[in-house]
SERO-627389 format. One line per 8 residues: number of its first residue (from 1); their letters; for each residue x, y, z of N, C-alpha, C, O, CB. Coordinates in pm, whole numbers, plus 50000, padded with zeros to 5 digits. Glycine has a CB too. Example, Ala and Ser with C-alpha at 12.3 -4.5 7.8 and 13.67 -1.06 7.14 Angstrom:
! SERO-627389
1) AS) 51319:49431:50780:51230:49550:50780:51320:49670:50780:51424:49668:50846:51131:49553:50905; 51285:49775:50708:51367:49894:50714:51290:50003:50787:51341:50114:50804:51408:49940:50572
This chain:
! SERO-627389
1) MNISGSVA) 79662:86609:81505:79708:86682:81387:79668:86606:81262:79640:86486:81267:79861:86702:81391; 79664:86676:81151:79633:86615:81022:79760:86567:80954:79859:86640:80946:79558:86714:80932; 79757:86443:80906:79870:86391:80829:79878:86462:80694:79986:86499:80648:79857:86238:80809; 79762:86481:80632:79759:86550:80503:79818:86690:80517:79775:86769:80601:79615:86557:80449; 79917:86719:80433:79982:86848:80435:80096:86860:80535:80164:86963:80538:79882:86952:80465; 80118:86758:80616:80226:86762:80714:80360:86733:80647:80366:86685:80534:80200:86661:80828; 80467:86763:80720:80602:86727:80676:80658:86631:80781:80671:86666:80898:80695:86855:80660; 80692:86510:80738:80730:86404:80831:80873:86357:80806:80924:86363:80694:80634:86287:80818
9) LVTGANRG) 80935:86310:80912:81065:86244:80903:81054:86110:80973:81013:86103:81089:81179:86331:80964; 81092:86003:80903:81088:85867:80956:81230:85813:80962:81300:85809:80860:80998:85775:80870; 81275:85771:81079:81406:85709:81089:81394:85559:81059:81288:85499:81079:81468:85731:81231; 81503:85501:81010:81500:85361:80972:81402:85334:80860:81333:85232:80860:81465:85275:81091; 81396:85427:80763:81293:85420:80658:81333:85332:80541:81261:85325:80441:81263:85559:80608; 81446:85266:80551:81497:85189:80437:81437:85050:80426:81455:84983:80324:81645:85178:80447; 81365:85003:80531:81311:84868:80523:81201:84849:80629:81180:84933:80716:81424:84764:80543; 81132:84734:80617:81040:84690:80719:80936:84792:80761:80869:84852:80677:81116:84650:80837
17) LGRAFARE) 80925:84810:80891:80824:84900:80946:80849:85044:80904:80754:85117:80876:80821:84889:81097; 80975:85087:80899:81005:85223:80858:80957:85252:80718:80903:85360:80691:81153:85249:80867; 80976:85157:80629:80926:85174:80491:80773:85182:80491:80715:85261:80417:80974:85059:80401; 80709:85099:80573:80562:85101:80581:80513:85235:80636:80414:85289:80588:80511:84985:80669; 80583:85289:80736:80547:85421:80788:80555:85526:80676:80462:85605:80657:80639:85461:80906; 80666:85526:80604:80686:85625:80498:80580:85612:80389:80527:85711:80341:80825:85612:80438; 80551:85489:80351:80452:85466:80245:80314:85515:80289:80241:85575:80211:80446:85317:80207; 80278:85488:80415:80147:85530:80464:80136:85681:80473:80029:85737:80447:80120:85468:80601
25) LVRRGAAK) 80245:85747:80509:80244:85893:80513:80220:85951:80374:80142:86044:80358:80376:85946:80570; 80287:85895:80274:80266:85941:80137:80121:85917:80095:80058:86003:80034:80362:85869:80040; 80068:85798:80130:79931:85764:80093:79830:85860:80155:79727:85890:80095:79900:85621:80136; 79861:85907:80276:79768:85998:80346:79786:86144:80309:79720:86232:80364:79786:85983:80496; 79875:86171:80215:79885:86306:80163:79981:86397:80235:79966:86519:80228:79754:86367:80165; 80080:86342:80303:80184:86427:80362:80250:86509:80252:80277:86458:80143:80290:86341:80439; 80275:86636:80281:80334:86725:80181:80477:86685:80147:80522:86701:80034:80331:86869:80229; 80548:86632:80246:80686:86589:80227:80716:86480:80328:80676:86490:80444:80787:86708:80240
33) VYGAARDP) 80787:86378:80286:80829:86271:80376:80979:86251:80361:81027:86210:80255:80752:86138:80347; 81053:86280:80467:81195:86250:80471:81213:86106:80521:81158:86068:80624:81272:86351:80563; 81289:86027:80447:81320:85890:80488:81465:85882:80529:81554:85888:80444:81289:85790:80375; 81489:85868:80659:81626:85870:80710:81681:85729:80728:81611:85639:80773:81631:85946:80843; 81807:85713:80692:81876:85585:80709:82026:85611:80704:82071:85711:80649:81832:85483:80599; 82102:85519:80762:82248:85533:80755:82295:85536:80611:82387:85610:80576:82318:85418:80831; 82232:85453:80526:82262:85453:80383:82140:85509:80311:82044:85436:80287:82298:85309:80332; 82142:85637:80275:82023:85695:80211:81989:85631:80077:81874:85638:80034:82044:85843:80191
41) AAVTEPGV) 82086:85569:80012:82058:85502:79885:81962:85385:79902:81900:85340:79806:82188:85454:79821; 81950:85335:80025:81861:85223:80052:81716:85267:80071:81627:85183:80081:81907:85148:80175; 81693:85397:80076:81557:85451:80089:81502:85469:79948:81537:85564:79878:81554:85587:80169; 81417:85377:79906:81373:85372:79766:81222:85388:79750:81171:85378:79638:81417:85242:79703; 81150:85412:79858:81005:85425:79849:80968:85548:79766:81018:85657:79793:80941:85434:79991; 80881:85533:79666:80840:85648:79584:80778:85758:79669:80698:85732:79759:80741:85604:79476; 80816:85881:79640:80762:85995:79711:80832:86027:79842:80792:86120:79913:80620:85972:79739; 80937:85953:79874:81011:85973:79999:81148:86030:79968:81219:85979:79881:81024:85840:80078
49) QPVALDIT) 81186:86134:80038:81314:86203:80016:81420:86144:80108:81410:86159:80229:81300:86355:80040; 81522:86077:80053:81624:86013:80137:81709:86114:80213:81743:86220:80161:81714:85925:80051; 81742:86079:80336:81828:86161:80422:81928:86069:80490:81890:85966:80546:81744:86242:80527; 82055:86106:80486:82159:86028:80555:82155:86060:80704:82171:86176:80743:82300:86057:80496; 82135:85958:80787:82126:85982:80930:82161:85857:81009:82102:85751:80988:81986:86031:80968; 82256:85871:81099:82288:85771:81201:82248:85835:81333:82312:85931:81377:82441:85728:81199; 82144:85783:81398:82092:85850:81517:82185:85837:81638:82160:85898:81742:81957:85795:81552; 82292:85759:81625:82391:85752:81733:82498:85860:81717:82584:85874:81804:82456:85615:81736
57) DGEQVTRV) 82494:85936:81610:82591:86041:81583:82526:86177:81614:82446:86227:81536:82640:86036:81434; 82563:86234:81728:82500:86358:81773:82516:86472:81675:82421:86547:81653:82556:86397:81903; 82634:86487:81617:82656:86596:81523:82570:86580:81398:82518:86678:81344:82803:86604:81484; 82554:86456:81353:82471:86432:81234:82324:86458:81265:82252:86513:81182:82490:86288:81183; 82280:86420:81383:82142:86447:81423:82116:86597:81422:82011:86642:81374:82112:86388:81562; 82209:86674:81476:82195:86820:81478:82188:86877:81337:82105:86964:81310:82312:86884:81554; 82272:86828:81246:82271:86875:81108:82138:86843:81040:82083:86927:80968:82387:86813:81029; 82087:86723:81062:81962:86684:80997:81846:86766:81051:81755:86802:80975:81935:86534:81018
65) AAQCADVS) 81846:86797:81180:81740:86882:81236:81741:87020:81171:81635:87078:81148:81756:86895:81389; 81861:87072:81142:81871:87201:81073:81830:87189:80926:81766:87278:80871:82014:87255:81084; 81868:87079:80864:81837:87055:80723:81687:87034:80703:81631:87079:80602:81914:86934:80671; 81623:86967:80798:81481:86933:80787:81400:87018:80884:81321:86965:80962:81459:86782:80814; 81420:87148:80879:81360:87240:80975:81211:87264:80952:81148:87339:81025:81432:87371:80971; 81155:87200:80849:81012:87213:80822:80930:87096:80877:80809:87089:80854:80989:87226:80673; 80995:87004:80950:80927:86885:80999:80820:86920:81102:80844:87001:81192:81028:86786:81059; 80703:86859:81089:80596:86873:81188:80559:86739:81252:80483:86735:81349:80473:86936:81125
73) LLVNNAGV) 80612:86629:81197:80584:86496:81250:80714:86414:81247:80769:86388:81140:80471:86425:81168; 80761:86374:81364:80883:86294:81376:80846:86153:81416:80779:86131:81517:80980:86356:81480; 80889:86055:81336:80863:85914:81365:80996:85847:81399:81077:85819:81310:80793:85842:81244; 81018:85822:81528:81140:85757:81574:81122:85605:81567:81076:85542:81661:81176:85801:81719; 81160:85550:81452:81141:85408:81426:81271:85329:81431:81267:85209:81458:81077:85390:81291; 81384:85391:81407:81511:85318:81401:81538:85244:81531:81520:85300:81640:81627:85414:81370; 81581:85120:81520:81610:85040:81639:81698:84922:81605:81719:84891:81488:81481:84993:81704; 81750:84857:81710:81834:84741:81690:81801:84636:81796:81772:84669:81911:81984:84780:81697
81) LRYSTFTS) 81804:84510:81755:81778:84396:81843:81892:84297:81829:81922:84252:81719:81641:84329:81809; 81957:84263:81942:82075:84175:81939:82052:84041:82008:82145:83960:82014:82191:84244:82003; 81934:84014:82061:81903:83887:82128:82010:83853:82232:82071:83746:82227:81891:83773:82025; 82030:83942:82325:82136:83927:82425:82076:83910:82564:81983:83981:82602:82231:84048:82422; 82131:83815:82640:82091:83797:82779:82169:83895:82867:82261:83963:82820:82115:83651:82825; 82132:83902:82995:82204:83988:83088:82332:83921:83141:82438:83984:83143:82113:84026:83204; 82323:83797:83184:82435:83735:83256:82521:83641:83174:82637:83619:83208:82382:83662:83373; 82468:83584:83066:82547:83487:82990:82601:83543:82858:82675:83474:82788:82463:83366:82961
89) APDLDAAR) 82566:83668:82824:82626:83730:82706:82777:83741:82726:82821:83763:82839:82563:83871:82678; 82857:83725:82621:83003:83727:82638:83058:83859:82687:83164:83863:82749:83067:83693:82509; 82985:83969:82658:83030:84101:82702:82909:84194:82700:82795:84150:82682:83146:84157:82610; 82934:84322:82719:82825:84420:82724:82801:84490:82590:82723:84584:82583:82854:84523:82829; 82868:84444:82485:82861:84515:82358:82718:84524:82304:82675:84631:82259:82950:84447:82256; 82644:84413:82307:82508:84414:82254:82420:84507:82335:82342:84584:82279:82449:84273:82253; 82431:84499:82467:82349:84585:82553:82381:84732:82530:82290:84815:82526:82372:84549:82701; 82509:84763:82514:82546:84903:82489:82492:84951:82355:82443:85064:82345:82698:84918:82492
97) QEMEVNYF) 82499:84867:82252:82449:84908:82121:82299:84930:82124:82249:85028:82069:82485:84803:82015; 82226:84839:82187:82081:84853:82195:82042:84979:82271:81952:85051:82229:82019:84730:82261; 82109:85006:82382:82078:85126:82458:82117:85251:82379:82046:85351:82382:82149:85123:82594; 82228:85246:82310:82275:85363:82234:82178:85397:82122:82151:85515:82098:82414:85336:82175; 82125:85297:82054:82031:85323:81945:81890:85346:81997:81828:85448:81969:82031:85206:81845; 81840:85250:82074:81698:85249:82110:81662:85355:82213:81550:85408:82212:81659:85114:82163; 81755:85387:82302:81727:85490:82402:81795:85622:82369:81728:85722:82345:81771:85442:82539; 81929:85623:82368:81999:85749:82349:81974:85807:82209:81963:85929:82194:82149:85729:82370
105) GTLRMCRA) 81964:85722:82108:81935:85772:81973:81799:85839:81967:81785:85946:81907:81941:85659:81872; 81699:85776:82028:81566:85836:82032:81567:85966:82111:81503:86064:82072:81465:85739:82093; 81640:85968:82221:81650:86090:82301:81716:86202:82221:81671:86316:82225:81730:86064:82430; 81823:86171:82148:81888:86272:82064:81790:86332:81964:81786:86454:81944:82008:86211:81989; 81712:86246:81902:81617:86294:81801:81510:86383:81865:81475:86487:81809:81551:86175:81729; 81459:86342:81979:81357:86424:82046:81412:86560:82086:81345:86661:82069:81303:86352:82170; 81534:86562:82138:81596:86688:82180:81620:86779:82059:81593:86899:82065:81727:86661:82254; 81671:86721:81951:81706:86802:81834:81582:86859:81765:81584:86971:81715:81786:86720:81735
113) FAPVLAAA) 81474:86781:81763:81355:86823:81687:81250:86892:81772:81151:86942:81717:81294:86704:81620; 81267:86896:81904:81169:86966:81988:81149:87111:81944:81035:87153:81930:81212:86961:82134; 81256:87189:81922:81235:87326:81877:81181:87335:81734:81110:87429:81701:81364:87403:81885; 81215:87237:81651:81161:87234:81515:81009:87217:81520:80936:87285:81448:81225:87119:81433; 80963:87125:81605:80820:87101:81618:80749:87220:81680:80636:87253:81642:80795:86975:81701; 80814:87284:81776:80756:87404:81836:80732:87511:81730:80628:87576:81729:80847:87459:81948; 80830:87528:81640:80817:87627:81533:80705:87590:81436:80649:87677:81369:80948:87641:81458; 80673:87460:81429:80567:87414:81340:80430:87419:81407:80331:87376:81349:80595:87273:81293
121) GGGAIVNM) 80425:87471:81529:80298:87480:81600:80270:87367:81696:80160:87357:81750:80189:87487:81503; 80370:87282:81718:80355:87171:81812:80385:87038:81748:80477:86967:81789:80216:87169:81869; 80307:87004:81646:80333:86880:81574:80321:86757:81661:80250:86756:81762:80469:86885:81513; 80394:86651:81622:80384:86524:81694:80513:86446:81683:80588:86459:81586:80268:86441:81640; 80537:86364:81785:80646:86267:81788:80586:86129:81807:80501:86109:81894:80750:86300:81902; 80628:86034:81726:80590:85894:81742:80716:85816:81779:80814:85817:81705:80524:85836:81611; 80713:85749:81894:80825:85664:81935:80784:85518:81925:80693:85473:81994:80871:85698:82079; 80853:85444:81837:80825:85302:81820:80894:85224:81930:81017:85214:81934:80872:85253:81680
129) LSITSFFT) 80814:85169:82020:80865:85094:82135:80841:84945:82111:80871:84895:82002:80797:85141:82267; 80790:84873:82209:80777:84728:82195:80693:84673:82308:80678:84739:82412:80915:84660:82192; 80640:84554:82290:80576:84484:82401:80677:84458:82512:80640:84447:82629:80515:84352:82353; 80806:84449:82474:80909:84425:82576:80940:84549:82658:81024:84544:82748:81036:84375:82510; 80874:84662:82629:80879:84775:82721:80816:84737:82855:80850:84794:82958:80806:84898:82660; 80724:84640:82853:80642:84606:82970:80701:84495:83057:80665:84483:83174:80506:84567:82925; 80790:84413:83001:80843:84300:83078:80978:84259:83021:81016:84300:82911:80744:84181:83077; 81050:84178:83096:81181:84131:83054:81174:83983:83016:81119:83902:83090:81285:84153:83166
137) NPFNASYG) 81231:83950:82902:81243:83812:82856:81392:83782:82841:81461:83855:82771:81165:83789:82720; 81443:83676:82904:81587:83650:82897:81642:83637:82755:81760:83664:82732:81618:83525:82971; 81559:83595:82660:81607:83577:82524:81643:83709:82456:81726:83710:82365:81503:83504:82441; 81584:83818:82499:81620:83950:82444:81624:84052:82557:81569:84162:82547:81518:83994:82333; 81691:84014:82665:81684:84089:82790:81730:84233:82776:81660:84325:82818:81767:84020:82895; 81847:84254:82716:81899:84391:82708:81819:84475:82610:81813:84597:82625:82046:84389:82667; 81758:84413:82510:81667:84485:82421:81547:84536:82500:81507:84652:82486:81620:84394:82304; 81489:84449:82583:81377:84490:82665:81411:84605:82757:81331:84696:82777:81327:84374:82746
145) ASKAAGWS) 81534:84601:82813:81577:84710:82900:81583:84842:82823:81543:84946:82875:81715:84679:82962; 81631:84836:82699:81640:84959:82619:81502:85011:82582:81481:85132:82574:81722:84934:82492; 81407:84919:82558:81272:84963:82523:81196:85012:82646:81113:85102:82635:81196:84848:82456; 81222:84953:82762:81163:85005:82885:81213:85147:82911:81136:85234:82951:81196:84912:83006; 81343:85168:82887:81397:85303:82899:81332:85397:82798:81306:85513:82829:81549:85302:82880; 81306:85346:82678:81239:85427:82576:81097:85462:82614:81049:85570:82581:81240:85354:82445; 81029:85371:82682:80893:85398:82728:80894:85510:82832:80813:85603:82826:80829:85271:82788; 80986:85500:82928:81000:85605:83029:81034:85739:82963:80978:85843:82998:81109:85568:83132
153) LTNGIRLE) 81126:85735:82867:81163:85855:82792:81041:85917:82724:81021:86038:82730:81271:85822:82687; 80960:85834:82660:80844:85883:82587:80745:85953:82680:80693:86059:82647:80774:85768:82515; 80721:85892:82795:80630:85954:82891:80686:86087:82943:80611:86182:82964:80603:85859:83009; 80817:86093:82963:80878:86217:83009:80878:86326:82904:80851:86442:82933:81020:86191:83054; 80909:86288:82778:80908:86386:82669:80767:86443:82651:80751:86562:82623:80957:86320:82536; 80666:86359:82668:80528:86406:82656:80499:86516:82758:80437:86617:82726:80429:86289:82675; 80546:86495:82882:80525:86596:82986:80602:86723:82955:80549:86833:82969:80569:86541:83123; 80727:86710:82912:80812:86826:82889:80766:86911:82772:80784:87033:82772:80954:86782:82867
161) LHHQGTLV) 80707:86847:82670:80669:86922:82549:80520:86956:82544:80472:87010:82444:80706:86843:82426; 80449:86926:82649:80306:86956:82651:80280:87105:82632:80185:87144:82565:80243:86908:82782; 80365:87188:82692:80343:87332:82687:80352:87388:82546:80295:87493:82517:80444:87402:82775; 80423:87319:82457:80435:87369:82320:80336:87301:82225:80340:87322:82104:80576:87349:82269; 80248:87218:82282:80143:87156:82202:80187:87036:82121:80121:87001:82022:80087:87255:82111; 80298:86971:82160:80348:86855:82086:80283:86727:82137:80294:86694:82255:80500:86846:82097; 80217:86655:82049:80162:86523:82080:80276:86421:82077:80354:86419:81983:80050:86484:81979; 80285:86336:82180:80389:86233:82187:80321:86097:82201:80252:86072:82299:80489:86260:82306
169) VAVHAGFI) 80341:86011:82102:80270:85884:82093:80365:85768:82117:80469:85757:82051:80203:85870:81955; 80330:85681:82213:80405:85559:82240:80339:85444:82165:80218:85425:82174:80412:85529:82393; 80419:85366:82091:80365:85254:82013:80427:85125:82064:80549:85109:82066:80394:85273:81860; 80341:85032:82105:80386:84902:82155:80329:84793:82065:80211:84796:82029:80343:84880:82303; 80413:84697:82030:80366:84584:81948:80449:84462:81982:80563:84472:82028:80375:84616:81796; 80391:84346:81957:80464:84221:81968:80543:84197:81840:80610:84287:81790:80369:84103:81998; 80533:84077:81788:80608:84045:81666:80543:84111:81545:80423:84096:81521:80616:83893:81647; 80625:84183:81469:80581:84245:81344:80649:84170:81230:80765:84131:81242:80616:84399:81341
177) DTEMAALT) 80578:84150:81122:80629:84068:81011:80734:84143:80930:80710:84186:80817:80513:84025:80920; 80851:84158:80991:80966:84224:80928:81089:84137:80947:81083:84031:81010:80988:84368:80987; 81201:84183:80894:81326:84109:80906:81367:84089:81052:81427:83987:81085:81437:84181:80832; 81334:84184:81141:81374:84174:81280:81311:84053:81348:81371:83996:81439:81336:84301:81354; 81192:84014:81305:81123:83901:81366:81127:83776:81279:81046:83685:81297:80979:83937:81395; 81220:83771:81187:81226:83660:81093:81259:83527:81159:81229:83421:81102:81328:83689:80986; 81320:83529:81276:81364:83405:81340:81253:83332:81414:81273:83220:81459:81476:83434:81435; 81137:83393:81427:81027:83330:81501:80911:83294:81410:80884:83363:81312:80979:83421:81613
185) DAPKISPE) 80843:83184:81445:80723:83143:81372:80596:83186:81445:80485:83147:81406:80723:82992:81352; 80611:83265:81551:80496:83311:81627:80408:83401:81541:80455:83458:81443:80542:83387:81753; 80280:83414:81577:80192:83503:81502:80248:83646:81496:80302:83696:81594:80052:83504:81564; 80233:83709:81380:80289:83843:81359:80182:83934:81300:80092:83891:81228:80412:83837:81265; 80195:84060:81332:80109:84163:81274:80183:84226:81157:80306:84233:81158:80069:84270:81380; 80112:84272:81057:80178:84330:80941:80227:84471:80972:80163:84542:81049:80083:84331:80819; 80338:84513:80913:80385:84650:80932:80284:84752:80880:80275:84863:80934:80518:84670:80862; 80210:84717:80778:80110:84809:80724:79999:84835:80826:79950:84947:80837:80049:84752:80594
193) SVARQVFD) 79961:84731:80901:79859:84749:81005:79909:84840:81115:79835:84926:81163:79819:84614:81063; 80036:84822:81156:80093:84909:81259:80092:85053:81211:80052:85143:81285:80236:84864:81295; 80137:85076:81088:80143:85212:81035:80005:85277:81032:79991:85394:81069:80203:85212:80894; 79905:85203:80990:79769:85259:80985:79721:85296:81125:79665:85403:81146:79672:85159:80921; 79743:85207:81221:79699:85234:81358:79771:85356:81418:79711:85437:81488:79724:85111:81447; 79900:85366:81388:79978:85477:81444:79929:85611:81392:79909:85704:81470:80127:85459:81411; 79909:85621:81263:79868:85751:81208:79721:85781:81233:79682:85898:81235:79896:85756:81058; 79640:85677:81252:79505:85701:81302:79512:85766:81441:79437:85859:81471:79423:85569:81306
201) AVEAGQVE) 79602:85715:81526:79618:85769:81661:79669:85912:81658:79621:85997:81733:79713:85682:81742; 79765:85940:81570:79816:86076:81558:79703:86171:81521:79689:86278:81580:79930:86083:81453; 79624:86133:81424:79516:86220:81379:79407:86235:81484:79336:86336:81487:79455:86167:81250; 79393:86134:81572:79291:86140:81677:79344:86201:81807:79269:86220:81902:79237:86001:81705; 79474:86233:81811:79533:86291:81931:79552:86192:82044:79554:86232:82160:79448:86402:81977; 79566:86064:82013:79585:85961:82114:79732:85945:82149:79818:85961:82062:79528:85827:82067; 79762:85914:82275:79902:85910:82320:79961:85770:82323:80081:85755:82348:79913:85972:82456; 79880:85667:82300:79933:85530:82307:79866:85443:82203:79746:85453:82179:79913:85471:82446
209) VLADERSR) 79947:85356:82140:79897:85256:82047:79943:85120:82097:80063:85095:82110:79947:85283:81901; 79848:85032:82124:79876:84891:82154:79834:84816:82028:79715:84790:82007:79798:84839:82285; 79931:84783:81945:79903:84751:81805:79850:84610:81781:79799:84582:81673:80024:84769:81725; 79861:84522:81880:79812:84386:81861:79753:84334:81991:79770:84393:82098:79925:84293:81811; 79684:84221:81979:79614:84164:82096:79712:84127:82207:79682:84143:82325:79533:84041:82055; 79829:84078:82169:79927:84040:82271:79972:84160:82353:79985:84150:82475:80048:83972:82206; 79996:84272:82289:80037:84393:82362:79925:84441:82454:79951:84482:82567:80076:84504:82264; 79802:84436:82404:79690:84477:82488:79675:84385:82609:79644:84431:82719:79561:84479:82407
217) DVKAKLSR) 79696:84256:82588:79684:84159:82696:79792:84180:82802:79763:84180:82922:79692:84017:82641; 79916:84198:82758:80026:84216:82853:80010:84346:82931:80031:84349:83052:80160:84214:82780; 79973:84454:82862:79955:84581:82932:79847:84568:83041:79860:84627:83148:79917:84693:82832; 79743:84493:83012:79635:84475:83108:79679:84394:83230:79616:84402:83336:79516:84407:83041; 79785:84317:83216:79831:84230:83325:79941:84294:83410:79990:84229:83502:79881:84100:83268; 79980:84414:83382:80097:84471:83449:80081:84479:83601:80179:84463:83673:80125:84609:83396; 79961:84503:83649:79943:84511:83793:79960:84377:83862:79974:84371:83984:79806:84567:83825; 79959:84268:83783:79978:84133:83838:80091:84063:83763:80084:83942:83739:79847:84049:83828
225) DQELIYPP) 80196:84138:83725:80300:84083:83639:80372:83963:83700:80404:83868:83629:80400:84189:83606; 80398:83966:83831:80471:83856:83894:80385:83729:83904:80437:83620:83928:80519:83898:84033; 80256:83744:83886:80165:83630:83889:80129:83581:83750:80119:83460:83727:80038:83668:83963; 80109:83675:83656:80054:83640:83526:80154:83643:83411:80138:83569:83314:79942:83730:83495; 80256:83726:83420:80349:83743:83308:80475:83659:83325:80514:83585:83235:80386:83890:83293; 80540:83672:83441:80672:83612:83456:80675:83460:83477:80769:83398:83429:80739:83676:83570; 80579:83396:83544:80587:83250:83562:80600:83171:83431:80685:83083:83424:80467:83203:83635; 80517:83198:83327:80536:83121:83204:80668:83151:83134:80726:83062:83071:80423:83147:83109
233) IQEFWDAA) 80716:83274:83143:80848:83305:83086:80955:83228:83161:81046:83172:83100:80876:83459:83093; 80944:83225:83294:81042:83151:83375:81044:83003:83338:81150:82943:83325:81011:83168:83524; 80926:82946:83321:80917:82804:83285:80983:82778:83151:81057:82680:83136:80770:82759:83281; 80957:82865:83054:81014:82847:82920:81166:82863:82924:81238:82786:82861:80952:82947:82821; 81213:82963:82998:81356:82987:83008:81426:82871:83077:81531:82826:83031:81383:83117:83083; 81371:82822:83188:81431:82710:83261:81441:82587:83172:81540:82515:83175:81351:82676:83388; 81337:82564:83093:81339:82449:83002:81447:82467:82895:81514:82371:82858:81201:82430:82934; 81464:82590:82847:81564:82616:82744:81705:82593:82796:81787:82530:82729:81551:82758:82691
241) VSGTEA) 81735:82643:82915:81871:82630:82967:81902:82490:83015:82018:82451:83025:81892:82728:83079; 81796:82412:83045:81819:82275:83089:81814:82177:82972:81844:82058:82989:81716:82235:83193; 81777:82227:82854:81773:82143:82736:81649:82057:82725:81648:81961:82648:81892:82057:82734; 81544:82089:82801:81419:82014:82791:81314:82102:82731:81331:82223:82721:81375:81962:82928; 81202:82041:82691:81093:82116:82633:80998:82162:82742:80968:82089:82836:81019:82032:82530; 80952:82288:82726:80856:82342:82824:80721:82275:82805:80626:82306:82878:80843:82495:82811
């Protein structure tokens, strides 16, 4: 589909990658860009129309789908990361929040906007996933589980909406230079680069974006994950819990 002349809605548009998505849509000539956030006053990008939306609130999602019934491109960017392990976290609160936002919130949005996109002739859905869709890291274990669920969801939504001509794009990336990755000094890709790659893919009709070299490398290793991916993670984790350096 063409970005120029489209009507787009971006969740989590108040900062970081969401703001970069919204800015790139405006730059490419989208006719209208809705910027959704829990606090619409925080959506300040020029040319973006703020919309109040908490994707964990089913009734609000339904209202926004009715309010924004002209949308032809849905960008599911909103997400949460709590850096929670599976077995040593004090409770399940972080895991529940990550699953509620990253999986169920994305599912709510896809369900609510599927008929909207059908009315627009098919349109497209972009689901912002993660390199952690492909593997589990104990440092953000429950986040990875939610993103793996999001990856499965994305592949299923693509199959279900194929008949109505809806393109469904899965986006995987490692560290992006936003507030979410502020705690690491590892190499990061810019949010602007991710946004450009994503909308290039939408316009080219591509179903997957591997936005950085690390994501491409990990995806290529999936058939040998227990040999190539997990041993170095295990070594690093064992060193961390024992208080020694890997």
